[in-house]
C-alpha positions in Angstrom: 0.0 -0.3 0.0 1.3 3.3 -0.9 0.8 6.6 0.9 -0.1 8.1 -2.5 -3.3 6.2 -2.8 -6.8 7.5 -2.2 -8.9 6.1 0.4 -11.1 4.3 -2.0 -7.7 2.4 -3.4 -7.0 1.4 0.0 -10.2 0.0 0.9 -11.2 -1.9 -2.0 -10.8 -6.1 -2.4 -10.6 -6.2 -6.0 -12.1 -9.1 -8.1 -9.9 -12.1 -8.9 -10.5 -13.2 -12.4 -10.3 -16.7 -13.6 -6.8 -18.0 -14.4 -5.2 -17.6 -17.6 -2.4 -19.8 -17.5 0.5 -20.0 -19.7 1.5 -23.6 -19.4 0.6 -25.1 -22.7 -1.1 -28.5 -22.9 -3.7 -27.9 -20.3 -7.2 -28.6 -20.4 -8.8 -25.2 -19.6 -12.2 -25.4 -18.0 -12.1 -22.5 -15.4 -13.2 -19.6 -17.0 -16.5 -20.5 -18.7 -15.0 -19.5 -22.1 -17.1 -21.1 -25.2 -15.2 -24.0 -26.3 -16.0 -23.4 -30.1 -14.9 -20.4 -32.4 -16.9 -17.8 -33.5 -18.7 -17.8 -36.8 -16.4 -16.9 -39.5 -18.3 -14.2 -40.3 -16.6 -12.3 -37.2 -13.1 -12.2 -38.7 -14.3 -11.2 -42.2 -16.2 -8.2 -40.6 -13.1 -7.3 -38.6 -10.8 -7.6 -41.6 -13.2 -5.0 -43.5 -13.6 -2.7 -40.7 -10.1 -2.1 -40.6 -9.8 -0.7 -44.3 -7.0 -1.2 -46.4 -3.6 -1.8 -44.4 -5.7 -0.7 -41.3 -6.3 2.7 -42.4 -9.7 2.8 -40.5 -7.8 2.3 -37.3 -6.5 5.9 -37.3 -10.4 7.1 -36.9 -12.1 6.9 -33.5 -15.4 4.5 -33.8 -18.6 5.4 -33.6 -19.4 6.6 -29.9 -23.1 5.4 -29.9 -22.6 1.8 -31.5 -25.8 2.9 -33.8 -25.3 -0.1 -35.9 -24.8 -2.4 -33.2 -27.3 -1.1 -31.0 -30.0 -1.5 -33.9 -28.6 -5.3 -34.2 -29.3 -6.0 -31.0 -32.7 -4.4 -30.9 -33.8 -6.2 -34.0 -32.6 -9.5 -32.3 -34.4 -8.7 -29.0 -37.6 -7.0 -31.0 -36.8 -3.7 -29.1 -36.4 -0.2 -29.9 -32.8 1.0 -30.6 -32.9 3.4 -27.8 -33.7 0.2 -25.1 -30.0 -0.6 -25.9 -27.0 0.1 -24.5 -23.5 -1.5 -25.1 -20.4 -1.7 -23.4 -16.8 -3.2 -23.2 -18.3 -6.5 -22.0 -20.9 -7.1 -19.4 -18.5 -5.9 -16.8 -18.1 -2.5 -17.9 -22.1 -2.3 -18.3 -22.5 -3.7 -15.0 -20.5 -1.2 -13.5 -22.1 1.5 -14.9 -25.5 -0.2 -13.6 -23.9 -0.2 -10.2 -23.3 3.3 -10.4 -26.2 4.9 -12.1 -28.8 2.7 -11.1 -28.5 0.7 -7.7 -26.6 3.1 -5.4 -29.9 4.5 -3.6 -30.7 5.0 0.3 -31.7 1.4 0.9 -29.2 -1.3 0.5 -28.7 -3.2 -2.6 -29.7 -6.8 -2.2 -27.9 -10.0 -4.2 -27.6 -13.4 -3.3 -24.9 -14.8 -0.8 -23.5 -16.9 -3.3 -23.3 -15.5 -6.7 -21.1 -13.4 -8.7 -18.4 -12.3 -6.8 -17.5 -8.8 -8.6 -20.8 -7.5 -7.4 -19.4 -6.7 -3.5 -16.1 -5.2 -5.5 -18.5 -2.6 -7.2 -20.2 -2.0 -4.3 -17.0 -1.2 -2.5 -15.9 1.0 -5.5 -19.1 2.8 -5.7 -19.8 3.3 -1.9 -23.0 1.4 -2.0 -24.4 -0.5 0.7 -25.7 -4.1 0.0 -27.0 -6.9 1.9 -27.0 -10.6 0.7 -29.7 -12.9 0.9 -29.1 -16.7 1.7 -29.9 -18.8 -1.4 -32.0 -22.1 -0.4 -29.6 -25.2 0.8 -30.0 -26.5 -2.6 -28.7 -23.2 -3.6 -32.2 -22.3 -5.3 -33.1 -18.3 -5.1 -36.5 -17.8 -3.3 -38.3 -14.8 -4.6 -40.0 -14.1 -1.6 -36.8 -13.5 0.4 -36.9 -10.4 -1.9 -39.9 -8.9 -0.6 -40.0 -5.7 1.0 -38.7 -3.4 -1.6 -35.1 -1.8 -2.6 -32.8 -2.5 -5.4 -31.7 -6.1 -6.4 -29.4 -7.5 -9.0 -29.6 -11.5 -9.4 -27.5 -13.6 -12.0 -30.2 -15.7 -13.9 -28.7 -18.7 -14.4 -27.0 -17.9 -11.1 -23.0 -18.1 -11.0 -21.3 -20.6 -10.0 -24.2 -22.5 -9.1 -26.1 -22.8 -12.6 -29.6 -22.7 -11.3 -32.1 -20.4 -12.7 -35.3 -18.7 -12.3 -38.2 -18.9 -14.8 -39.3 -15.9 -16.3 -42.6 -16.0 -14.2 -40.5 -15.7 -11.1 -38.4 -13.0 -12.7 -41.7 -10.7 -13.1 -42.5 -11.3 -9.6 -39.4 -10.6 -8.4 -39.8 -7.0 -10.5 -43.2 -6.4 -8.9 -42.5 -7.0 -5.7 -39.6 -4.4 -6.1 -41.9 -2.0 -8.3 -40.4 1.4 -7.2 -36.4 0.0 -7.5 -34.7 -1.2 -10.0 -34.0 -4.9 -10.6 -31.3 -6.1 -12.8 -31.3 -9.6 -14.0 -27.6 -10.4 -15.2 -28.3 -12.8 -17.8 -24.4 -14.1 -18.9 -25.6 -17.4 -19.2 -29.2 -17.6 -20.3 -28.5 -18.6 -23.6 -27.6 -22.0 -22.5 -30.9 -22.9 -21.4 -32.8 -20.5 -19.2 -35.9 -18.2 -19.7 -34.5 -14.7 -20.9 -36.6 -12.0 -19.0 -36.5 -9.5 -21.8 -40.1 -10.5 -22.8 -40.8 -8.4 -19.4 -39.4 -5.2 -20.1 -42.4 -3.8 -21.6 -44.2 -4.2 -18.4 -41.9 -3.5 -16.2 -40.3 -0.2 -16.3 -38.0 -1.1 -13.5 -36.5 -3.9 -15.0 -32.9 -4.2 -16.6 -31.5 -7.3 -18.3 -27.6 -7.1 -19.2 -26.3 -10.0 -21.3 -23.0 -10.5 -23.0 -21.6 -12.1 -26.0 -18.6 -13.7 -24.5 -19.8 -17.2 -23.6 -23.0 -17.6 -26.3 -21.2 -16.1 -29.1 -17.6 -17.1 -28.2 -16.1 -13.3 -28.1 -14.8 -13.0 -24.7 -11.8 -11.7 -26.8 -13.9 -8.6 -27.9 -15.4 -7.9 -24.9 -18.9 -6.9 -25.8 -21.8 -6.8 -23.8 -25.3 -4.9 -23.4 -28.2 -3.5 -21.5 -31.6 -3.9 -22.3 -34.7 -2.1 -21.0 -36.9 0.8 -21.1 -35.6 4.1 -22.2 -35.5 5.9 -19.3 -32.8 3.5 -17.6 -30.7 3.2 -20.6 -30.5 7.0 -20.8 -29.1 6.8 -17.3 -26.2 4.6 -18.8 -25.6 6.5 -21.4 -25.2 9.7 -19.3 -22.7 8.0 -17.1 -20.9 6.4 -20.4 -20.5 10.0 -21.6 -19.0 11.3 -18.7 -16.4 8.8 -18.5 -15.6 7.4 -22.0 -17.2 8.4 -24.9 -15.9 5.5 -27.1 -16.2 2.4 -25.0 -16.2 -0.4 -28.2 -13.6 -0.2 -30.6 -14.9 -0.2 -34.5 -13.4 -3.7 -34.7 -15.9 -5.3 -31.8 -18.6 -3.4 -32.8 -18.2 -5.1 -36.4 -17.3 -8.3 -35.0 -20.3 -8.3 -32.7 -23.0 -7.2 -35.6 -21.1 -10.4 -37.9 -22.0 -12.5 -34.6 -25.3 -11.8 -34.1 -26.4 -12.2 -38.0 -25.1 -15.4 -38.3 -27.6 -17.3 -36.1 -27.1 -20.8 -37.8 -23.6 -20.6 -36.6 -24.8 -19.5 -32.6 -27.5 -22.3 -32.7 -24.9 -25.1 -33.5 -22.3 -23.8 -31.0 -25.1 -23.3 -28.2 -26.8 -26.9 -29.1 -23.1 -28.6 -29.1 -22.5 -27.0 -25.5 -25.8 -28.2 -24.2 -25.6 -31.7 -25.0 -21.8 -31.8 -23.5 -23.3 -30.5 -20.7 -25.9 -32.9 -20.4 -23.2 -35.7 -21.0 -20.6 -34.5 -18.5 -23.7 -34.2 -15.5 -24.6 -37.9 -15.9 -20.5 -38.8 -16.1 -19.7 -37.1 -13.3 -22.9 -38.6 -11.2 -21.8 -41.9 -12.1 -18.8 -41.1 -10.2 -20.4 -40.5 -7.1 -20.2 -36.2 -7.7 -23.1 -34.3 -6.8 -24.2 -32.1 -9.3 -26.4 -29.4 -9.5 -28.9 -28.7 -12.3 -27.2 -26.5 -15.0 -28.6 -23.9 -17.0 -25.5 -22.6 -18.0 -22.2 -23.6 -19.8 -20.8 -24.7 -16.8 -21.6 -27.4 -14.2 -21.2 -27.3 -10.6 -19.9 -30.2 -8.7 -18.9 -32.0 -5.5 -17.9 -35.1 -4.3 -18.4 -36.4 -0.8 -15.0 -38.0 -0.4 -13.1 -35.3 -1.5 -12.4 -31.8 -0.4 -13.0 -29.0 -3.4 -9.4 -27.7 -2.9 -7.7 -30.8 -3.3 -9.9 -32.4 -6.0 -8.7 -28.9 -8.1 -5.0 -29.3 -7.2 -5.4 -33.1 -8.1 -6.9 -32.2 -11.5 -4.5 -29.8 -12.6 -1.9 -32.4 -11.7 -3.3 -34.4 -14.5 -3.3 -31.1 -16.7 -7.0 -30.1 -16.0 -7.8 -26.8 -14.7 -11.2 -25.8 -12.9 -12.5 -23.4 -10.9 -12.5 -23.5 -6.6 -13.8 -21.1 -4.5 -12.5 -20.6 -1.3 -15.8 -19.6 0.3 -18.4 -20.3 2.5 -21.1 -22.7 1.6 -19.4 -23.6 -1.6 -15.4 -24.6 -0.7 -16.7 -28.0 -1.2 -17.6 -27.2 -4.9 -15.9 -27.2 -8.3 -17.4 -24.9 -11.3 -16.5 -26.7 -14.6 -16.6 -25.0 -17.5 -18.2 -27.3 -20.3 -15.5 -28.0 -23.0 -15.6 -29.9 -26.0 -16.2 -33.5 -26.2 -12.9 -34.2 -26.1 -12.1 -32.0 -22.9 -15.1 -33.5 -21.1 -13.6 -36.7 -21.9 -10.4 -35.7 -20.3 -12.0 -34.4 -17.4 -14.0 -37.6 -16.8 -11.0 -39.8 -17.2 -8.9 -37.7 -14.6 -12.1 -37.3 -12.3 -12.2 -41.2 -12.6 -8.7 -41.6 -11.6 -8.7 -39.3 -8.6 -12.3 -40.7 -7.0 -11.0 -44.3 -7.7 -14.4 -45.3 -9.5 
């Protein structure tokens, strides 16, 4: 710690992202990246956006990402003014925390959830309360009654469990005078999106990303969907902080990915099929596996500690995510990989647990 730091920096507990290992030959199943490449149209669009010899890179991108907002709006059957884009959903969420979730009443979110949420609360001075999930890690909407701002991932991370659309509607109605944010980073892999609820709920904001569903984690494209007044708040913050959050290559690549729905559907279906096989195979080895509607599974083995399992897997060149936190220390979050990667994981797990 330096005496030159501000009090805000000194008091922060930064989010710890998943490891990006430098060692070659590892089966990387720890950061929920899509195991398949994006649509070939993405690379073509990026090359075109660069111009001859990259000449277009000397120019600033469209600060409003107008074409991208229009493409997202068309896909989601909304108006362009109901769309906000940012540098990955993490940047979008940072604007959401600052612009919509800092109120006199504490922000509420689950006790087991995306661990970036407390970091943003610390950064922006937002009081918060964690609401315990049930023993089976389901979210109980009735626990959020009483009114106040709310953010929940759906599906939740790291558990993979999801609420149905009717339950999200109940959550929005129970807190009708406060912002309710649904973080849908993994919704494309099987959960019901809350986007159709936006027209009836002016307090509802849905945040999405192309990182997982469209295999664009390297381009950093996220977006928020909601009624125009909520989106206007985010635009005001963006234009007071960084008017050019998405570069021209990210905008072009994202538009191309959104237009290639056939490629997206094939990739998604392959991940879902691998997820179902992986859940069954881990269960056959004695693992408890939560029902998942994401591109990862949450599993534990009754005879092996989570940290020890993660170490043993890494010794066999398999990297998964372990969280040394209350309630979930015995569990591992395992990204769904290709069939070959999942087979390697299962073989390593079988050798470790002796099944």
